[in-house]
C-alpha positions, -999 to +999 in steps of 0.1 A: +150-268-087+135-247-065+101-243-076+098-284-080+107-281-036+080-251-036+058-279-058+068-310-031+065-290+002+028-278-013+021-317-018+034-326+012+018-305+037-016-311+013-012-352+025+005-342+061-032-326+064-054-353+050-039-379+070-046-354+100-083-351+087-083-395+083-066-403+117-100-413+128-108-436+096-100-480+097-063-482+085-071-498+050-099-467+042-072-445+056-044-465+038-066-465+007-074-428+006-037-414+010-028-439-017-055-432-043-048-390-034-012-400-037-016-416-073-039-384-086-013-359-078+015-385-095-003-390-124-011-350-126+028-344-122+036-369-146+011-355-178+038-322-171+023-298-143+055-288-125+053-255-115+036-243-078+011-224-094+003-261-114+005-278-086-020-257-062-049-257-087-044-298-089-049-294-054-077-269-055-096-294-077-089-316-054-109-299-027-097-295+009-087-325+027-118-318+054-142-325+025-126-354+009-125-372+042-164-363+045-170-377+013-147-408+019-166-415+052-198-416+035-218-443+047-187-453+069-192-446+109-162-432+121-140-453+143-128-434+176-086-428+179-083-441+214-062-422+236-025-427+235-017-435+273-048-452+297-051-447+336-029-477+345-003-470+316+004-434+338+003-457+370+032-476+352+052-445+342+046-425+375+054-461+397+087-461+376+099-428+374+088-423+419+094-457+431+131-453+433+127-421+456+109-446+480+142-460+495+144-433+522+107-450+537+115-486+527+137-505+505+110-535+500+083-506+494+104-491+465+115-523+454+077-534+450+064-503+435+092-507+410+087-540+400+047-533+395+054-508+372+079-526+354+049-554+350+025-529+339+051-513+316+061-548+300+020-560+298+011-529+280+008-525+243+013-489+239+050-493+239+076-513+214+100-538+231+130-505+227+108-485+246+096-506+273+135-514+274+142-479+280+112-474+305+132-508+323+165-491+330+151-454+336+160-461+374+194-477+368+208-454+346+200-429+361+219-443+395+248-449+375+250-414+366+252-404+399+273-428+411+294-422+385+294-385+389+305-390+430+329-420+423+350-396+390+343-368+396+336-362+437+308-343+425+289-336+460+257-356+463+235-327+458+246-326+421+248-366+416+212-366+432+202-337+407+216-358+378+197-387+389+166-368+393+171-353+358+178-388+336+152-403+351+125-377+346+146-374+308+141-413+303+105-409+317+088-379+294+107-398+264+087-429+274+054-407+275+059-387+243+073-423+226+036-442+235+018-453+206-023-458+203-031-492+197-033-500+159-067-501+145-085-525+121-099-523+093 
């Protein structure tokens, strides 16, 4: 069983490296390439290649993932992978995080800034609906935590404000980390 797990790890590591190298390919070509290599490995394993050494030999015969991708791009134009977040996505996230803290200056400025951030968030194609909802609720959830600490535990204002900031920052960081690049067409 341990030998099989080691072989599986080798294959998984190889396929992960191949997927990383192939990220610049159009989605259809990338999927086709990965499926072809997976099928080749599966055929070799079905033919009796089970030991770690046999799997290493199969992977070595296939070649390095960078070489496979180079051969697959022969005659193709590489597609640049767009960044996860564009400048206005950073502005949206910044407004969602910072606008609530403008309440001490002006309620109108805080609310307008937050609403603009919400509009930018919901019009972006970088997040799923779930993450847009989480971004929308980051200010209310942070405020609810601070209010709960104050109401139920009579926590000092500093602790309540720190908890509010911590929740808001954590949700905003999660929002940024879960942004996705737009889908590429093949």
